[in-house]
N, CA, C, O and the ligand as a Tripos MOL2 file, in Angstrom:
@<TRIPOS>MOLECULE
protein
  273   271    69     0     0
PROTEIN
NO_CHARGES

@<TRIPOS>ATOM
      1 N          88.5970  147.1190   86.6050 N.3       1 MET1
      2 CA         89.8580  146.5290   87.2210 C.3       1 MET1
      3 C          89.4280  146.1260   88.6540 C.2       1 MET1
      4 O          88.7470  146.8220   89.4070 O.2       1 MET1
      5 N          89.9310  144.8930   88.9150 N.am      2 LEU2
      6 CA         89.6830  144.2370   90.1640 C.3       2 LEU2
      7 C          90.5650  144.8120   91.2080 C.2       2 LEU2
      8 O          91.7790  144.8550   91.0070 O.2       2 LEU2
      9 N          90.0270  145.2700   92.3450 N.am      3 MET3
     10 CA         90.8390  145.8300   93.4240 C.3       3 MET3
     11 C          90.9130  144.7050   94.4790 C.2       3 MET3
     12 O          90.1720  144.6400   95.4600 O.2       3 MET3
     13 N          91.8740  143.8420   94.1760 N.am      4 THR4
     14 CA         92.0640  142.7860   95.2540 C.3       4 THR4
     15 C          93.5500  142.9870   95.6500 C.2       4 THR4
     16 O          94.3820  143.5590   94.9460 O.2       4 THR4
     17 N          93.7710  142.4490   96.8510 N.am      5 THR5
     18 CA         95.1170  142.5740   97.4920 C.3       5 THR5
     19 C          96.0540  141.4440   96.9790 C.2       5 THR5
     20 O          95.9310  140.3200   97.4640 O.2       5 THR5
     21 N          96.8660  141.6600   96.1430 N.am      6 MET6
     22 CA         97.7380  140.6540   95.7740 C.3       6 MET6
     23 C          98.6620  140.1210   96.6330 C.2       6 MET6
     24 O          99.4630  140.8850   97.1730 O.2       6 MET6
     25 N          98.6940  138.8690   96.8690 N.am      7 GLU7
     26 CA         99.7820  138.3590   97.6440 C.3       7 GLU7
     27 C         101.1730  138.3970   96.9260 C.2       7 GLU7
     28 O         101.2000  138.4260   95.6960 O.2       7 GLU7
     29 N         102.2860  138.3990   97.6320 N.am      8 ASN8
     30 CA        103.4120  138.6420   97.1830 C.3       8 ASN8
     31 C         103.8370  137.4080   96.1240 C.2       8 ASN8
     32 O         104.4770  137.5810   95.0870 O.2       8 ASN8
     33 N         103.3640  136.2030   96.5920 N.am      9 LYS9
     34 CA        103.6940  135.1170   95.6800 C.3       9 LYS9
     35 C         102.9770  135.1950   94.2660 C.2       9 LYS9
     36 O         103.5320  134.8570   93.2210 O.2       9 LYS9
     37 N         101.7140  135.6660   94.3500 N.am     10 ASP10
     38 CA        100.9900  135.8800   93.0520 C.3      10 ASP10
     39 C         101.8000  137.0550   92.2930 C.2      10 ASP10
     40 O         102.0030  136.9790   91.0820 O.2      10 ASP10
     41 N         102.1990  138.0160   92.9780 N.am     11 GLU11
     42 CA        102.9800  139.0960   92.1810 C.3      11 GLU11
     43 C         104.2240  138.3780   91.5280 C.2      11 GLU11
     44 O         104.4730  138.6060   90.3440 O.2      11 GLU11
     45 N         104.9430  137.5920   92.1990 N.am     12 MET12
     46 CA        106.1120  137.0020   91.6800 C.3      12 MET12
     47 C         105.7570  136.2570   90.3550 C.2      12 MET12
     48 O         106.5490  136.2330   89.4120 O.2      12 MET12
     49 N         104.5230  135.6450   90.3200 N.am     13 LEU13
     50 CA        103.9880  134.7690   89.1410 C.3      13 LEU13
     51 C         103.2990  135.4900   88.1280 C.2      13 LEU13
     52 O         102.7290  134.9380   87.1860 O.2      13 LEU13
     53 N         103.3530  136.9270   88.3420 N.am     14 ARG14
     54 CA        102.6180  137.5970   87.2370 C.3      14 ARG14
     55 C         103.3500  137.7550   86.0650 C.2      14 ARG14
     56 O         104.5090  138.1650   86.1270 O.2      14 ARG14
     57 N         102.7650  137.4520   84.8930 N.am     15 PRO15
     58 CA        103.4980  137.5560   83.5810 C.3      15 PRO15
     59 C         103.6820  138.9430   83.1740 C.2      15 PRO15
     60 O         102.7020  139.6810   83.0780 O.2      15 PRO15
     61 N         105.0860  139.4310   82.8820 N.am     16 VAL16
     62 CA        105.1290  140.7070   82.3510 C.3      16 VAL16
     63 C         106.0400  140.5630   81.1310 C.2      16 VAL16
     64 O         106.7560  139.5740   80.9730 O.2      16 VAL16
     65 N         105.9840  141.6380   80.2320 N.am     17 HIS17
     66 CA        106.6290  141.6870   79.0080 C.3      17 HIS17
     67 C         107.9640  142.0070   79.1930 C.2      17 HIS17
     68 O         108.1440  143.0110   79.8820 O.2      17 HIS17
     69 N         109.0360  141.3990   78.7420 N.am     18 CYS18
     70 CA        110.3640  141.7730   78.8050 C.3      18 CYS18
     71 C         110.5090  142.9770   77.8740 C.2      18 CYS18
     72 O         110.0770  142.9040   76.7240 O.2      18 CYS18
     73 N         111.1320  144.1360   78.3550 N.am     19 LYS19
     74 CA        111.2620  145.2860   77.4460 C.3      19 LYS19
     75 C         112.2000  145.0150   76.2900 C.2      19 LYS19
     76 O         112.0660  145.7420   75.3050 O.2      19 LYS19
     77 N         113.1080  144.0970   76.2650 N.am     20 HIS20
     78 CA        114.0500  143.9030   75.3230 C.3      20 HIS20
     79 C         113.6410  143.0710   74.1660 C.2      20 HIS20
     80 O         113.7980  143.4620   73.0100 O.2      20 HIS20
     81 N         113.0720  141.8270   74.4980 N.am     21 CYS21
     82 CA        112.6690  140.8410   73.4660 C.3      21 CYS21
     83 C         111.0830  140.8300   73.2660 C.2      21 CYS21
     84 O         110.5290  140.3420   72.2810 O.2      21 CYS21
     85 N         110.4640  141.4090   74.2900 N.am     22 GLY22
     86 CA        109.0060  141.3400   74.1630 C.3      22 GLY22
     87 C         108.4590  140.0550   74.6150 C.2      22 GLY22
     88 O         107.2380  139.9780   74.4830 O.2      22 GLY22
     89 N         109.0100  139.0810   75.0870 N.am     23 GLU23
     90 CA        108.4070  137.7790   75.3080 C.3      23 GLU23
     91 C         107.9570  137.9210   77.0020 C.2      23 GLU23
     92 O         108.3580  138.8040   77.7600 O.2      23 GLU23
     93 N         107.1710  136.9810   77.2930 N.am     24 LEU24
     94 CA        106.6390  136.9920   78.5070 C.3      24 LEU24
     95 C         107.5720  136.3250   79.5050 C.2      24 LEU24
     96 O         108.2210  135.3030   79.2820 O.2      24 LEU24
     97 N         107.5600  137.0250   80.6310 N.am     25 GLU25
     98 CA        108.4600  136.3890   81.6760 C.3      25 GLU25
     99 C         107.7460  136.5780   83.1310 C.2      25 GLU25
    100 O         107.0750  137.5940   83.3130 O.2      25 GLU25
    101 N         107.8560  135.7960   83.9710 N.am     26 TYR26
    102 CA        107.4450  136.0410   85.3110 C.3      26 TYR26
    103 C         108.1440  137.1190   85.9710 C.2      26 TYR26
    104 O         109.3690  137.2320   85.9990 O.2      26 TYR26
    105 N         107.2490  137.9650   86.5390 N.am     27 TYR27
    106 CA        107.8230  139.2590   87.2550 C.3      27 TYR27
    107 C         108.9820  138.6970   88.1870 C.2      27 TYR27
    108 O         110.0860  139.2390   88.1430 O.2      27 TYR27
    109 N         108.7290  137.5470   89.0840 N.am     28 GLY28
    110 CA        109.6990  137.0770   89.9120 C.3      28 GLY28
    111 C         111.0680  136.4860   89.3280 C.2      28 GLY28
    112 O         112.0610  136.1530   89.9740 O.2      28 GLY28
    113 N         110.8680  136.4380   87.9200 N.am     29 GLU29
    114 CA        112.0140  135.7770   87.2610 C.3      29 GLU29
    115 C         112.9530  136.7550   86.5700 C.2      29 GLU29
    116 O         114.0570  136.4700   86.1050 O.2      29 GLU29
    117 N         112.3490  137.9740   86.5650 N.am     30 MET30
    118 CA        113.1680  138.9250   85.8570 C.3      30 MET30
    119 C         114.6970  139.1970   86.4680 C.2      30 MET30
    120 O         114.8380  139.2680   87.6890 O.2      30 MET30
    121 N         115.6670  139.3250   85.7040 N.am     31 ARG31
    122 CA        117.0010  139.4210   86.2430 C.3      31 ARG31
    123 C         117.5190  140.9470   85.8930 C.2      31 ARG31
    124 O         117.1470  141.5590   84.8920 O.2      31 ARG31
    125 N         118.3360  141.4080   86.7670 N.am     32 TRP32
    126 CA        118.9470  142.8020   86.7470 C.3      32 TRP32
    127 C         120.3970  142.4520   86.0840 C.2      32 TRP32
    128 O         121.1430  141.5850   86.5390 O.2      32 TRP32
    129 N         120.6480  143.1500   85.0880 N.am     33 LEU33
    130 CA        122.0370  143.0030   84.5340 C.3      33 LEU33
    131 C         122.4570  144.3640   83.8590 C.2      33 LEU33
    132 O         121.8140  144.8320   82.9200 O.2      33 LEU33
    133 N         123.3690  144.8600   84.2920 N.am     34 SER34
    134 CA        123.8550  146.1250   83.9390 C.3      34 SER34
    135 C         122.8060  147.3420   83.9680 C.2      34 SER34
    136 O         122.6750  148.1820   83.0780 O.2      34 SER34
    137 N         122.1470  147.2750   85.0730 N.am     35 GLY35
    138 CA        121.1330  148.2240   85.2020 C.3      35 GLY35
    139 C         119.7820  148.1170   84.4020 C.2      35 GLY35
    140 O         118.9470  149.0160   84.3030 O.2      35 GLY35
    141 N         119.7170  146.8830   83.8600 N.am     36 LYS36
    142 CA        118.5510  146.5600   83.0190 C.3      36 LYS36
    143 C         117.7070  145.5130   83.5940 C.2      36 LYS36
    144 O         118.2420  144.6420   84.2800 O.2      36 LYS36
    145 N         116.4880  145.5030   83.3960 N.am     37 CYS37
    146 CA        115.7160  144.3780   83.9320 C.3      37 CYS37
    147 C         115.2720  143.5720   82.8140 C.2      37 CYS37
    148 O         114.5010  144.0530   81.9830 O.2      37 CYS37
    149 N         115.7030  142.3740   82.7280 N.am     38 VAL38
    150 CA        115.6090  141.5440   81.4000 C.3      38 VAL38
    151 C         115.0780  140.4010   81.9790 C.2      38 VAL38
    152 O         115.0670  140.1850   83.1910 O.2      38 VAL38
    153 N         114.5120  139.4600   80.8740 N.am     39 CYS39
    154 CA        113.9090  138.1890   81.2660 C.3      39 CYS39
    155 C         115.1690  137.1150   81.1680 C.2      39 CYS39
    156 O         116.2910  137.5410   80.8950 O.2      39 CYS39
    157 N         114.9850  136.0110   81.3530 N.am     40 ARG40
    158 CA        115.9660  134.9370   81.5960 C.3      40 ARG40
    159 C         116.6060  134.7660   80.2940 C.2      40 ARG40
    160 O         117.8240  134.5880   80.3050 O.2      40 ARG40
    161 N         115.9440  134.7910   79.0820 N.am     41 ASP41
    162 CA        116.7050  134.5390   77.8640 C.3      41 ASP41
    163 C         117.5380  135.6570   77.5090 C.2      41 ASP41
    164 O         118.6440  135.4170   77.0240 O.2      41 ASP41
    165 N         117.1100  137.0150   77.7070 N.am     42 CYS42
    166 CA        117.8840  138.1160   77.6490 C.3      42 CYS42
    167 C         119.1760  138.1200   78.4330 C.2      42 CYS42
    168 O         120.2700  138.4700   77.9890 O.2      42 CYS42
    169 N         118.9060  137.6730   79.6980 N.am     43 TYR43
    170 CA        120.0030  137.7230   80.7090 C.3      43 TYR43
    171 C         121.1040  136.6880   80.2850 C.2      43 TYR43
    172 O         122.2930  136.9160   80.5100 O.2      43 TYR43
    173 N         120.7030  135.6240   79.7070 N.am     44 LYS44
    174 CA        121.5900  134.5330   79.1860 C.3      44 LYS44
    175 C         122.5400  135.2140   78.0700 C.2      44 LYS44
    176 O         123.7700  135.1930   78.0820 O.2      44 LYS44
    177 N         121.7200  135.8150   77.1170 N.am     45 LYS45
    178 CA        122.4030  136.2850   75.9000 C.3      45 LYS45
    179 C         123.3450  137.3900   76.3790 C.2      45 LYS45
    180 O         124.5090  137.3980   75.9800 O.2      45 LYS45
    181 N         122.8430  138.4090   77.2980 N.am     46 GLU46
    182 CA        123.7300  139.4080   77.6630 C.3      46 GLU46
    183 C         124.9360  138.9790   78.2830 C.2      46 GLU46
    184 O         126.0090  139.5460   78.0780 O.2      46 GLU46
    185 N         124.7900  137.9280   79.0850 N.am     47 TYR47
    186 CA        125.8710  137.4240   79.8450 C.3      47 TYR47
    187 C         126.9570  136.8620   78.8800 C.2      47 TYR47
    188 O         128.1520  137.1450   78.9650 O.2      47 TYR47
    189 N         126.4240  136.0630   77.9840 N.am     48 GLU48
    190 CA        127.4590  135.4990   76.9460 C.3      48 GLU48
    191 C         128.0880  136.5360   76.0780 C.2      48 GLU48
    192 O         129.2290  136.3690   75.6480 O.2      48 GLU48
    193 N         127.3480  137.6580   75.7900 N.am     49 LEU49
    194 CA        128.0700  138.6570   75.1410 C.3      49 LEU49
    195 C         129.0330  139.3160   75.8450 C.2      49 LEU49
    196 O         130.1130  139.5970   75.3250 O.2      49 LEU49
    197 N         128.7200  139.6360   77.1410 N.am     50 GLN50
    198 CA        129.6730  140.4480   78.0380 C.3      50 GLN50
    199 C         130.8900  139.6050   78.4040 C.2      50 GLN50
    200 O         132.0160  140.0980   78.3410 O.2      50 GLN50
    201 N         130.6870  138.3380   78.7870 N.am     51 TYR51
    202 CA        131.9030  137.5720   79.0970 C.3      51 TYR51
    203 C         132.4750  136.7130   78.0160 C.2      51 TYR51
    204 O         133.5500  136.1280   78.1430 O.2      51 TYR51
    205 N         131.6920  136.6520   76.9000 N.am     52 GLY52
    206 CA        132.3040  135.8870   75.7580 C.3      52 GLY52
    207 C         132.4080  134.4290   76.0170 C.2      52 GLY52
    208 O         133.2350  133.7410   75.4190 O.2      52 GLY52
    209 N         131.6490  133.9820   76.8290 N.am     53 LYS53
    210 CA        131.5230  132.5250   77.2850 C.3      53 LYS53
    211 C         130.2300  132.0810   77.4300 C.2      53 LYS53
    212 O         129.3810  132.9510   77.6230 O.2      53 LYS53
    213 N         129.8380  130.7930   77.3770 N.am     54 LEU54
    214 CA        128.5220  130.3530   77.4670 C.3      54 LEU54
    215 C         128.0270  130.4210   78.9770 C.2      54 LEU54
    216 O         128.7800  130.2670   79.9390 O.2      54 LEU54
    217 N         126.7890  130.6500   79.0520 N.am     55 TYR55
    218 CA        126.1550  130.7460   80.3950 C.3      55 TYR55
    219 C         125.9830  129.1210   80.7540 C.2      55 TYR55
    220 O         125.1970  128.4000   80.1400 O.2      55 TYR55
    221 N         126.7650  128.6980   81.7480 N.am     56 GLU56
    222 CA        126.7260  127.2040   81.9680 C.3      56 GLU56
    223 C         125.8770  126.6210   83.1520 C.2      56 GLU56
    224 O         125.9790  125.4440   83.4970 O.2      56 GLU56
    225 N         125.0630  127.4870   83.7280 N.am     57 TRP57
    226 CA        124.3190  127.1340   84.7560 C.3      57 TRP57
    227 C         122.7050  126.8250   84.2380 C.2      57 TRP57
    228 O         122.2850  127.2910   83.1790 O.2      57 TRP57
    229 N         122.0030  126.1100   84.9980 N.am     58 ASP58
    230 CA        120.6540  125.8310   84.5730 C.3      58 ASP58
    231 C         119.5300  126.6070   85.2860 C.2      58 ASP58
    232 O         118.3550  126.2900   85.1050 O.2      58 ASP58
    233 N         119.8600  127.5510   86.0400 N.am     59 ASP59
    234 CA        119.0350  128.2340   86.8930 C.3      59 ASP59
    235 C         118.0600  129.0680   86.0460 C.2      59 ASP59
    236 O         117.0440  129.5580   86.5390 O.2      59 ASP59
    237 N         118.3960  129.2120   84.7740 N.am     60 LEU60
    238 CA        117.5400  130.1520   83.9200 C.3      60 LEU60
    239 C         116.4770  129.1120   83.1400 C.2      60 LEU60
    240 O         115.6060  129.5400   82.3840 O.2      60 LEU60
    241 N         116.6430  127.8850   83.3900 N.am     61 ASP61
    242 CA        115.7320  126.9220   82.7070 C.3      61 ASP61
    243 C         114.2810  127.1370   83.5240 C.2      61 ASP61
    244 O         114.0900  127.9870   84.3930 O.2      61 ASP61
    245 N         113.4020  126.2510   83.0790 N.am     62 GLY62
    246 CA        112.1980  126.2390   83.6720 C.3      62 GLY62
    247 C         110.9370  126.6970   82.8940 C.2      62 GLY62
    248 O         111.0830  127.0280   81.7170 O.2      62 GLY62
    249 N         109.8460  126.7360   83.4020 N.am     63 PRO63
    250 CA        108.6820  127.1920   82.6240 C.3      63 PRO63
    251 C         108.4490  128.5390   82.3840 C.2      63 PRO63
    252 O         108.4870  129.3150   83.3390 O.2      63 PRO63
    253 N         108.1900  128.9850   81.1450 N.am     64 ARG64
    254 CA        107.9160  130.4910   81.0010 C.3      64 ARG64
    255 C         106.1890  130.5850   81.0530 C.2      64 ARG64
    256 O         105.4570  129.6030   80.9300 O.2      64 ARG64
    257 N         105.7890  131.7900   81.2330 N.am     65 PRO65
    258 CA        104.4580  132.1390   81.1590 C.3      65 PRO65
    259 C         103.8420  131.7260   79.9680 C.2      65 PRO65
    260 O         104.5260  131.8610   78.9540 O.2      65 PRO65
    261 N         102.5440  131.1840   79.8270 N.am     66 ASN66
    262 CA        102.0310  130.9360   78.5600 C.3      66 ASN66
    263 C         101.2590  132.2450   78.0500 C.2      66 ASN66
    264 O         100.6820  133.0460   78.7850 O.2      66 ASN66
    265 N         101.3480  132.3070   76.7540 N.am     67 VAL67
    266 CA        100.5490  133.5140   76.0660 C.3      67 VAL67
    267 C          99.2870  132.8980   75.7360 C.2      67 VAL67
    268 O          99.2280  131.9080   75.0080 O.2      67 VAL67
    269 N          98.2900  133.4420   76.2390 N.am     68 ASN68
    270 CA         96.9280  133.0410   76.2640 C.3      68 ASN68
    271 C          96.1800  133.8540   75.0640 C.2      68 ASN68
    272 O          94.9770  133.6890   74.8640 O.2      68 ASN68
    273 ZN        113.8270  139.2570   77.0840 Zn       69 ZN69
@<TRIPOS>BOND
     1     1     2 1
     2     2     3 1
     3     3     4 2
     4     3     5 am
     5     5     6 1
     6     6     7 1
     7     7     8 2
     8     7     9 am
     9     9    10 1
    10    10    11 1
    11    11    12 2
    12    11    13 am
    13    13    14 1
    14    14    15 1
    15    15    16 2
    16    15    17 am
    17    17    18 1
    18    18    19 1
    19    19    20 2
    20    19    21 am
    21    21    22 1
    22    22    23 1
    23    23    24 2
    24    23    25 am
    25    25    26 1
    26    26    27 1
    27    27    28 2
    28    27    29 am
    29    29    30 1
    30    30    31 1
    31    31    32 2
    32    31    33 am
    33    33    34 1
    34    34    35 1
    35    35    36 2
    36    35    37 am
    37    37    38 1
    38    38    39 1
    39    39    40 2
    40    39    41 am
    41    41    42 1
    42    42    43 1
    43    43    44 2
    44    43    45 am
    45    45    46 1
    46    46    47 1
    47    47    48 2
    48    47    49 am
    49    49    50 1
    50    50    51 1
    51    51    52 2
    52    51    53 am
    53    53    54 1
    54    54    55 1
    55    55    56 2
    56    55    57 am
    57    57    58 1
    58    58    59 1
    59    59    60 2
    60    59    61 am
    61    61    62 1
    62    62    63 1
    63    63    64 2
    64    63    65 am
    65    65    66 1
    66    66    67 1
    67    67    68 2
    68    67    69 am
    69    69    70 1
    70    70    71 1
    71    71    72 2
    72    71    73 am
    73    73    74 1
    74    74    75 1
    75    75    76 2
    76    75    77 am
    77    77    78 1
    78    78    79 1
    79    79    80 2
    80    79    81 am
    81    81    82 1
    82    82    83 1
    83    83    84 2
    84    83    85 am
    85    85    86 1
    86    86    87 1
    87    87    88 2
    88    87    89 am
    89    89    90 1
    90    90    91 1
    91    91    92 2
    92    91    93 am
    93    93    94 1
    94    94    95 1
    95    95    96 2
    96    95    97 am
    97    97    98 1
    98    98    99 1
    99    99   100 2
   100    99   101 am
   101   101   102 1
   102   102   103 1
   103   103   104 2
   104   103   105 am
   105   105   106 1
   106   106   107 1
   107   107   108 2
   108   107   109 am
   109   109   110 1
   110   110   111 1
   111   111   112 2
   112   111   113 am
   113   113   114 1
   114   114   115 1
   115   115   116 2
   116   115   117 am
   117   117   118 1
   118   118   119 1
   119   119   120 2
   120   119   121 am
   121   121   122 1
   122   122   123 1
   123   123   124 2
   124   123   125 am
   125   125   126 1
   126   126   127 1
   127   127   128 2
   128   127   129 am
   129   129   130 1
   130   130   131 1
   131   131   132 2
   132   131   133 am
   133   133   134 1
   134   134   135 1
   135   135   136 2
   136   135   137 am
   137   137   138 1
   138   138   139 1
   139   139   140 2
   140   139   141 am
   141   141   142 1
   142   142   143 1
   143   143   144 2
   144   143   145 am
   145   145   146 1
   146   146   147 1
   147   147   148 2
   148   147   149 am
   149   149   150 1
   150   150   151 1
   151   151   152 2
   152   151   153 am
   153   153   154 1
   154   154   155 1
   155   155   156 2
   156   155   157 am
   157   157   158 1
   158   158   159 1
   159   159   160 2
   160   159   161 am
   161   161   162 1
   162   162   163 1
   163   163   164 2
   164   163   165 am
   165   165   166 1
   166   166   167 1
   167   167   168 2
   168   167   169 am
   169   169   170 1
   170   170   171 1
   171   171   172 2
   172   171   173 am
   173   173   174 1
   174   174   175 1
   175   175   176 2
   176   175   177 am
   177   177   178 1
   178   178   179 1
   179   179   180 2
   180   179   181 am
   181   181   182 1
   182   182   183 1
   183   183   184 2
   184   183   185 am
   185   185   186 1
   186   186   187 1
   187   187   188 2
   188   187   189 am
   189   189   190 1
   190   190   191 1
   191   191   192 2
   192   191   193 am
   193   193   194 1
   194   194   195 1
   195   195   196 2
   196   195   197 am
   197   197   198 1
   198   198   199 1
   199   199   200 2
   200   199   201 am
   201   201   202 1
   202   202   203 1
   203   203   204 2
   204   203   205 am
   205   205   206 1
   206   206   207 1
   207   207   208 2
   208   207   209 am
   209   209   210 1
   210   210   211 1
   211   211   212 2
   212   211   213 am
   213   213   214 1
   214   214   215 1
   215   215   216 2
   216   215   217 am
   217   217   218 1
   218   218   219 1
   219   219   220 2
   220   219   221 am
   221   221   222 1
   222   222   223 1
   223   223   224 2
   224   223   225 am
   225   225   226 1
   226   226   227 1
   227   227   228 2
   228   227   229 am
   229   229   230 1
   230   230   231 1
   231   231   232 2
   232   231   233 am
   233   233   234 1
   234   234   235 1
   235   235   236 2
   236   235   237 am
   237   237   238 1
   238   238   239 1
   239   239   240 2
   240   239   241 am
   241   241   242 1
   242   242   243 1
   243   243   244 2
   244   243   245 am
   245   245   246 1
   246   246   247 1
   247   247   248 2
   248   247   249 am
   249   249   250 1
   250   250   251 1
   251   251   252 2
   252   251   253 am
   253   253   254 1
   254   254   255 1
   255   255   256 2
   256   255   257 am
   257   257   258 1
   258   258   259 1
   259   259   260 2
   260   259   261 am
   261   261   262 1
   262   262   263 1
   263   263   264 2
   264   263   265 am
   265   265   266 1
   266   266   267 1
   267   267   268 2
   268   267   269 am
   269   269   270 1
   270   270   271 1
   271   271   272 2
@<TRIPOS>SUBSTRUCTURE
     1 MET1         2 RESIDUE 1 A MET
     2 LEU2         6 RESIDUE 1 A LEU
     3 MET3        10 RESIDUE 1 A MET
     4 THR4        14 RESIDUE 1 A THR
     5 THR5        18 RESIDUE 1 A THR
     6 MET6        22 RESIDUE 1 A MET
     7 GLU7        26 RESIDUE 1 A GLU
     8 ASN8        30 RESIDUE 1 A ASN
     9 LYS9        34 RESIDUE 1 A LYS
    10 ASP10       38 RESIDUE 1 A ASP
    11 GLU11       42 RESIDUE 1 A GLU
    12 MET12       46 RESIDUE 1 A MET
    13 LEU13       50 RESIDUE 1 A LEU
    14 ARG14       54 RESIDUE 1 A ARG
    15 PRO15       58 RESIDUE 1 A PRO
    16 VAL16       62 RESIDUE 1 A VAL
    17 HIS17       66 RESIDUE 1 A HIS
    18 CYS18       70 RESIDUE 1 A CYS
    19 LYS19       74 RESIDUE 1 A LYS
    20 HIS20       78 RESIDUE 1 A HIS
    21 CYS21       82 RESIDUE 1 A CYS
    22 GLY22       86 RESIDUE 1 A GLY
    23 GLU23       90 RESIDUE 1 A GLU
    24 LEU24       94 RESIDUE 1 A LEU
    25 GLU25       98 RESIDUE 1 A GLU
    26 TYR26      102 RESIDUE 1 A TYR
    27 TYR27      106 RESIDUE 1 A TYR
    28 GLY28      110 RESIDUE 1 A GLY
    29 GLU29      114 RESIDUE 1 A GLU
    30 MET30      118 RESIDUE 1 A MET
    31 ARG31      122 RESIDUE 1 A ARG
    32 TRP32      126 RESIDUE 1 A TRP
    33 LEU33      130 RESIDUE 1 A LEU
    34 SER34      134 RESIDUE 1 A SER
    35 GLY35      138 RESIDUE 1 A GLY
    36 LYS36      142 RESIDUE 1 A LYS
    37 CYS37      146 RESIDUE 1 A CYS
    38 VAL38      150 RESIDUE 1 A VAL
    39 CYS39      154 RESIDUE 1 A CYS
    40 ARG40      158 RESIDUE 1 A ARG
    41 ASP41      162 RESIDUE 1 A ASP
    42 CYS42      166 RESIDUE 1 A CYS
    43 TYR43      170 RESIDUE 1 A TYR
    44 LYS44      174 RESIDUE 1 A LYS
    45 LYS45      178 RESIDUE 1 A LYS
    46 GLU46      182 RESIDUE 1 A GLU
    47 TYR47      186 RESIDUE 1 A TYR
    48 GLU48      190 RESIDUE 1 A GLU
    49 LEU49      194 RESIDUE 1 A LEU
    50 GLN50      198 RESIDUE 1 A GLN
    51 TYR51      202 RESIDUE 1 A TYR
    52 GLY52      206 RESIDUE 1 A GLY
    53 LYS53      210 RESIDUE 1 A LYS
    54 LEU54      214 RESIDUE 1 A LEU
    55 TYR55      218 RESIDUE 1 A TYR
    56 GLU56      222 RESIDUE 1 A GLU
    57 TRP57      226 RESIDUE 1 A TRP
    58 ASP58      230 RESIDUE 1 A ASP
    59 ASP59      234 RESIDUE 1 A ASP
    60 LEU60      238 RESIDUE 1 A LEU
    61 ASP61      242 RESIDUE 1 A ASP
    62 GLY62      246 RESIDUE 1 A GLY
    63 PRO63      250 RESIDUE 1 A PRO
    64 ARG64      254 RESIDUE 1 A ARG
    65 PRO65      258 RESIDUE 1 A PRO
    66 ASN66      262 RESIDUE 1 A ASN
    67 VAL67      266 RESIDUE 1 A VAL
    68 ASN68      270 RESIDUE 1 A ASN
    69 ZN69       273 GROUP 0 **** ****
């Protein structure tokens, strides 16, 4: 394991697996919803379930981490 000091920016771009759907998401893009830390896709789904309406903003769009 490399012992390098990670810059905060790099940490934000670190891919992590969403615990709910298993998809990769950037650490810095994980959202908190109802005490859960979820990826943007899950956040959108949860939001739509909870409020019974479509999530109408585009701030959850954008590139996802690539699976290598
Ligand atoms: Zn997810």
